[in-house]
Backbone bond lengths (Angstrom), bond angles and torsions (degrees), N, CA, C in turn:
res aa  C-N    CA-C-N  psi(-1)  N-CA   C-N-CA  omega(-1)  CA-C   N-CA-C  phi
1 M - - - 1.263 - - 1.514 116.97 -
2 K 1.354 122.62 118.95 1.386 125.30 179.72 1.584 111.33 -79.07
3 L 1.261 112.54 127.37 1.403 117.75 179.18 1.613 111.87 -87.76
4 K 1.265 117.11 145.13 1.479 121.56 174.43 1.552 106.06 -78.93
5 L 1.247 110.63 163.26 1.464 118.70 170.20 1.567 114.01 -54.82
6 E 1.232 116.39 -44.65 1.488 125.54 -179.78 1.583 109.19 -55.97
7 D 1.370 106.86 -46.88 1.512 113.89 -176.65 1.676 111.64 -60.69
8 K 1.416 106.64 -44.78 1.470 111.14 179.26 1.518 111.33 -60.73
9 I 1.313 119.97 -41.19 1.440 127.95 -175.38 1.571 106.04 -65.02
10 N 1.391 116.41 -41.42 1.513 118.01 175.53 1.405 114.20 -62.66
11 I 1.514 112.82 -38.52 1.392 113.31 178.95 1.676 115.60 -64.32
12 I 1.417 105.15 -37.41 1.527 109.89 177.28 1.572 107.53 -62.89
13 K 1.259 117.98 -39.91 1.556 118.59 -177.67 1.457 108.47 -69.64
14 L 1.323 127.94 -26.58 1.387 127.99 -179.98 1.493 107.31 -72.49
15 I 1.362 113.27 -41.75 1.499 117.54 -178.14 1.578 110.11 -66.91
16 E 1.203 115.03 -38.16 1.436 118.51 176.95 1.502 114.54 -72.81
17 E 1.290 115.06 -17.82 1.507 115.04 179.62 1.525 104.21 -94.58
18 N 1.398 121.17 17.43 1.448 123.23 -176.07 1.440 120.63 60.78
19 E 1.290 115.73 27.33 1.442 116.83 174.72 1.569 110.57 -73.75
20 T 1.292 121.95 143.03 1.353 123.22 -177.81 1.605 110.63 -64.91
21 K 1.347 109.64 154.09 1.483 114.10 -178.77 1.451 109.58 -67.89
22 K 1.311 117.15 -34.63 1.475 120.60 -171.70 1.556 104.67 -70.83
23 N 1.271 119.87 -37.51 1.463 123.84 -178.98 1.557 107.34 -64.92
24 I 1.363 113.55 -46.95 1.407 118.22 178.37 1.475 115.16 -59.88
25 M 1.355 121.32 -39.39 1.390 128.82 173.43 1.441 113.21 -59.30
26 N 1.259 116.20 -46.63 1.560 121.70 -176.87 1.621 106.42 -71.04
27 L 1.258 114.21 -41.52 1.525 119.99 -175.76 1.587 107.32 -65.81
28 C 1.254 119.97 -49.46 1.326 122.12 -179.28 1.486 123.18 -91.30
29 N 1.360 112.46 -4.20 1.465 123.01 178.08 1.613 110.97 60.99
30 I 1.310 116.98 49.96 1.338 122.10 -179.35 1.542 111.89 -126.92
31 S 1.337 117.71 159.18 1.480 116.92 177.93 1.544 111.30 -84.61
32 K 1.325 110.73 170.14 1.484 119.01 -179.35 1.564 107.61 -65.84
33 S 1.139 115.86 -42.21 1.594 118.38 -179.47 1.477 111.95 -64.27
34 R 1.274 119.99 -40.33 1.365 123.55 172.86 1.566 116.94 -64.48
35 L 1.338 114.43 -41.20 1.455 118.61 174.57 1.540 112.03 -63.39
36 N 1.321 115.07 -40.27 1.528 119.90 179.52 1.521 111.00 -67.04
37 T 1.345 114.85 -32.42 1.580 120.15 -177.86 1.534 100.75 -71.65
38 I 1.262 121.66 -46.47 1.524 117.15 -171.75 1.503 105.82 -68.24
39 Y 1.367 119.80 -40.84 1.439 113.51 -174.81 1.490 107.67 -71.81
40 S 1.310 121.22 -36.25 1.517 119.08 -177.64 1.583 109.69 -66.83
41 L 1.305 120.21 -38.51 1.479 124.23 172.87 1.534 110.54 -57.35
42 Y 1.362 118.04 -38.74 1.406 123.24 -177.58 1.524 105.96 -71.99
43 K 1.273 118.53 -43.83 1.496 120.41 -178.59 1.546 113.01 -59.37
44 I 1.255 112.99 -42.19 1.522 123.12 -173.36 1.623 108.51 -82.00
45 H 1.268 119.30 -50.30 1.426 121.50 -171.91 1.520 117.58 -111.77
46 G 1.395 119.20 3.20 1.373 123.66 177.24 1.641 103.95 73.44
47 Y 1.406 113.65 -162.26 1.452 112.74 -179.64 1.483 113.94 -68.13
48 Q 1.341 117.61 -20.12 1.550 114.89 177.51 1.563 110.24 -65.12
49 G 1.283 121.23 -25.39 1.359 122.65 175.09 1.556 117.98 -62.93
50 L 1.367 114.69 -19.42 1.335 119.98 -171.82 1.685 108.77 -94.45
51 V 1.198 118.05 -11.04 1.417 130.33 174.73 1.558 110.51 -71.02
52 R 1.335 115.14 123.51 1.509 121.82 -175.62 1.567 103.90 -79.12
53 K 1.348 112.23 134.96 1.466 123.22 173.70 1.608 111.30 -99.69
54 H 1.211 109.45 149.43 1.510 117.98 179.95 1.552 114.36 -128.29
55 N 1.260 109.15 134.78 1.589 118.92 174.06 1.422 116.14 46.60
56 N 1.351 113.16 50.09 1.495 121.35 171.25 1.518 108.39 -75.33
57 K 1.261 121.19 136.20 1.476 122.03 173.43 1.516 106.10 -109.11
58 Y 1.433 113.51 132.57 1.462 117.11 -175.24 1.541 105.50 -116.46
59 S 1.263 110.32 141.41 1.521 118.88 -173.37 1.660 108.22 -71.83
60 Y 1.264 109.28 162.57 1.435 115.80 -177.24 1.590 110.72 -69.16
61 D 1.387 114.96 -33.07 1.571 117.72 174.35 1.491 104.01 -62.90
62 F 1.304 122.89 -46.93 1.430 119.55 -169.98 1.593 107.94 -63.00
63 K 1.269 115.41 -46.22 1.494 115.41 176.92 1.508 116.08 -59.36
64 I 1.327 118.41 -34.08 1.461 126.07 179.16 1.599 103.81 -66.99
65 Q 1.302 121.30 -41.92 1.512 122.43 -174.80 1.556 104.68 -71.31
66 I 1.233 118.39 -31.89 1.605 111.53 -178.05 1.540 107.25 -77.97
67 I 1.330 118.51 -34.61 1.524 119.44 178.65 1.469 104.67 -63.55
68 K 1.334 121.53 -40.79 1.522 122.64 175.54 1.489 112.42 -48.27
69 E 1.295 112.00 -53.38 1.439 126.11 -178.01 1.404 111.69 -57.85
70 I 1.374 118.53 -43.81 1.552 121.76 177.26 1.400 107.90 -65.35
71 K 1.329 124.85 -43.87 1.511 130.63 -175.38 1.590 109.10 -68.98
72 N 1.254 114.91 -18.82 1.408 119.87 178.36 1.576 111.58 -89.55
73 G 1.311 117.66 -2.92 1.438 124.24 176.90 1.479 112.68 102.42
74 E 1.225 124.27 6.79 1.576 121.17 174.23 1.418 109.83 -76.93
75 P 1.309 108.95 131.25 1.479 113.81 179.44 1.536 115.35 -69.93
76 M 1.447 120.02 143.88 1.415 124.04 -170.59 1.539 108.35 -61.83
77 N 1.229 115.60 -39.94 1.663 120.78 -176.91 1.480 106.22 -59.29
78 K 1.387 117.99 -44.24 1.483 118.98 179.59 1.422 111.71 -61.67
79 I 1.224 117.93 -52.19 1.430 124.22 -175.27 1.604 109.36 -61.07
80 A 1.319 116.86 -45.66 1.504 119.74 169.34 1.573 120.91 -55.01
81 N 1.412 109.66 -39.40 1.535 111.08 178.32 1.558 107.33 -75.21
82 K 1.360 116.96 -38.79 1.567 118.31 -175.62 1.530 104.75 -63.24
83 L 1.299 123.19 -38.16 1.518 122.34 -174.53 1.387 108.96 -100.50
84 N 1.340 131.54 1.09 1.454 134.38 -179.32 1.473 107.61 52.05
85 I 1.361 110.14 55.44 1.461 119.34 174.95 1.503 113.74 -126.85
86 N 1.360 116.32 141.14 1.591 114.47 -178.29 1.387 110.27 -56.69
87 V 1.388 118.01 138.43 1.476 118.79 179.47 1.559 108.61 -69.18
88 G 1.385 121.16 -28.27 1.374 120.16 -173.21 1.610 104.38 -67.64
89 L 1.287 120.34 -32.20 1.459 119.32 -175.00 1.548 106.13 -72.85
90 I 1.284 121.09 -36.61 1.429 129.61 177.50 1.672 108.11 -59.88
91 Y 1.399 107.43 -45.96 1.454 117.21 -179.04 1.568 108.99 -59.24
92 S 1.275 117.74 -42.89 1.492 130.76 -171.13 1.555 106.42 -69.27
93 W 1.393 115.06 -39.77 1.437 118.63 178.92 1.506 108.59 -72.00
94 F 1.329 118.88 -32.84 1.518 121.04 178.81 1.451 112.81 -71.19
95 K 1.277 116.24 -38.98 1.398 126.21 173.93 1.620 113.41 -56.86
96 K 1.329 110.30 -53.16 1.483 118.83 178.61 1.611 105.91 -56.53
97 Y 1.331 113.78 -43.73 1.455 120.93 -174.66 1.613 105.70 -58.66
98 S 1.280 110.68 -51.56 1.514 122.63 -178.67 1.529 111.49 -53.86
99 N 1.388 120.48 -46.23 1.340 121.76 -175.85 1.559 115.93 -84.95
100 L 1.337 115.52 -38.67 1.468 122.24 176.16 1.385 122.92 -117.07
101 D 1.352 116.66 17.28 1.486 122.82 -179.46 1.484 112.76 56.37
102 Y 1.277 125.15 -152.12 1.440 122.73 -170.69 1.489 112.07 -71.91
103 N 1.347 118.73 -22.16 1.412 122.24 176.91 1.554 114.52 -62.79
104 G 1.341 117.22 -30.66 1.432 125.07 175.50 1.456 113.54 -59.56
105 L 1.344 119.89 -24.29 1.503 126.03 -178.12 1.531 109.86 -83.45
106 N 1.272 119.70 -19.80 1.371 119.41 -173.74 1.472 115.20 -113.73
107 R 1.307 121.53 13.06 1.440 126.71 178.52 1.510 114.51 -77.26
108 K 1.285 114.83 136.67 1.394 120.54 -177.81 1.570 105.57 -83.57
109 Q 1.296 116.44 140.17 1.452 124.43 174.39 1.413 116.44 -104.50
110 G 1.363 122.61 156.64 1.386 125.81 -178.16 1.432 117.42 93.17
111 R 1.200 116.99 -179.33 1.525 124.18 -176.55 1.352 107.78 -74.68
112 P 1.522 117.81 133.23 1.452 123.20 175.30 1.521 110.32 -62.33
113 R 1.422 110.01 145.89 1.404 113.19 -179.84 1.598 112.37 -68.88
114 K 1.455 103.40 148.14 1.561 113.98 -177.89 1.581 105.45 -73.27
115 M 1.445 107.38 140.36 1.459 111.36 169.97 1.517 116.45 -59.80
116 K 1.343 113.65 147.76 1.568 113.20 -178.55 1.672 103.52 -75.49
117 F 1.268 106.07 163.06 1.597 113.63 -171.54 1.465 106.98 -66.27
118 E 1.354 121.35 -45.36 1.425 128.48 177.53 1.586 113.03 -49.20
119 Y 1.287 111.41 -47.24 1.545 122.76 179.62 1.575 106.38 -62.45
120 Q 1.154 114.93 -46.72 1.593 121.28 -176.95 1.490 108.95 -60.85
121 K 1.375 115.53 -41.69 1.602 116.01 -173.06 1.515 102.80 -72.72
122 K 1.426 125.05 -36.15 1.336 122.14 178.09 1.507 117.59 -65.00
123 I 1.283 114.18 -31.81 1.505 120.08 178.68 1.594 103.72 -72.43
124 K 1.205 118.02 -44.57 1.520 120.01 -177.03 1.478 111.51 -60.44
125 M 1.459 114.19 -40.75 1.494 115.22 177.55 1.458 111.51 -65.69
126 I 1.256 120.10 -40.98 1.415 122.73 -175.40 1.550 108.98 -68.89
127 Y 1.290 116.65 -36.74 1.446 120.91 175.36 1.606 112.75 -68.11
128 V 1.414 116.40 -34.01 1.412 115.26 177.91 1.594 107.37 -72.39
129 K 1.249 120.15 -41.93 1.439 124.82 179.20 1.508 110.90 -57.76
130 C 1.280 117.25 -36.16 1.614 120.31 -178.23 1.519 110.04 -71.59
131 K 1.337 117.17 -25.35 1.492 120.48 -178.74 1.584 110.06 -70.37
């Protein structure tokens, strides 16, 4: 279940009012790990850390830096909280690195771009000349 920003703010207020984690978990119907993640994001980044981000593009060098931190023994959860990135995204980068080495982090996804019409005409002309 995705939590709205207001729900996350209410959770922070309950924690600051010394409500027990178990009561908050039951009241908001969230897991202990989700509760801890919300609170640690708040401690590190303030209320801005609770806002969801969409469609961020990360550079190849940034991904390499994160992979190096993981290889040095830094836990993925800690890196994710520090940089306010979803841990699943970091895990997928590490999995791509494990399977394809550094090339896996730089691959383009999706359908390849279609050739421009002018370029297609030139290719056809060359093909006809070669016959």
